[in-house]
C-alpha positions, 0 to 999 in steps of 0.5 A: 492152639486149636487152629494149629497142626503139629507133626510128631516123629517117633509118636508111637512111644515115649516122649512122642506119644506123650506129646501127642496126648498133651497136644490133643488135650489142647485140640492141636491137629496131629500128624503122628509118624512112626514105624509101627502102624498098629501103635499108630492106629491105637493112638489115633483111635484114642486121640481122635475123640479130642482132635483131628489125627492123621498117621504116617508110617515111615522110617525117618532114616529112609530119605525117599520114604520121608518125602513120599509120606509128607508129600502124601498128606491130604490138603487139610494137613499140609500146613504144618505149624509145629514140627517135633523132631522126636524120633531118635535112638541109642544102640550099645554102650561100647567104648569107641575101640570096640564099637559096633558099626551097625550101631553107629550107622543107626544112631547117625541115620536116625538121630541126625540124618532123619531129623534133617530129612524130615525138616527139609521136607517141611521147612519150605512150607514154613519159610513160604508162610513165614511162620512155624515152630520147630522143636528138636528133641536132643539130650543132656548127652548133647551137652556133655560126653560121658564114658562109652557114650561116644557116638550117641553123644556125638549124634546129640551134639550134632542135634544141638549144633543143627538146631542152633544153625536152623535158628540162625538161618530161619530167623529172617522168616520168623520161625521159632527153633527150640532144642529140648534136652532131657536127661534120664527119662523112663521110657523104652530107651534103655531097653533099646540101648541095652538090646534087651539085656536085663541091665536095662531094668536097673537104669531107673531104680533107686530114684525118680527119673523124668517121665515122658509126660514131664517132657511133653508138658515142657514141649507144650509150654514152649509151643504155647508161648506168645509170638515174641517168645522163643525158648531157644534151649532147655536142659531138663533133669530129674531132681536126682540127676546133677549131670550125665554121670551123677545121680543120687540113688537111695 
């Protein structure tokens, strides 16, 4: 694994940052992508003691910025063995009839189109080499729909479908494609979804939610399997969670 290079989107927080730390432990070279340069600089400083790190500051929903950033990679980072499409967001918890159009645009632009833009920029090099591993971070919301989840669930269902389509289309090239679908993970996710409302602080009370490190460990497990093994689709819950709507709280 120490010979490989991984590109991680949404690397400045949550699952992306935890995955960067997990990969660094195994000396995987890192290309860390995010919108917050200060955070990228902090993570680079910490992880450069363990591996080679390059940062790219761009928004995955900006098509031109995506291709410009990836095309700017120095030669030593141009061969990307592992792509972690982690950047994603959820905005609002409104029923469909009162949903906010800007929220809808953000979720579809980042969760779906952003994943496609980054993949499009990287896949040609993988098909040329006939090797690589793409991991798309989905959600349990891509497996079932829950009240007021409408567009967010739709975006994550799209991630699952796109992942399955990728796996079929890239099969002749020997490229692995994996979907990791976590349930409740204690990150900044809820603060964004509730737009700073105090309700965000109650989402993870009364039970032990998944932590970003838990998901990162599963991601590393997936990329470190032997060449003939591909974990195609993983659904992860914390023990307290049985479905998107059933959580055992104390």
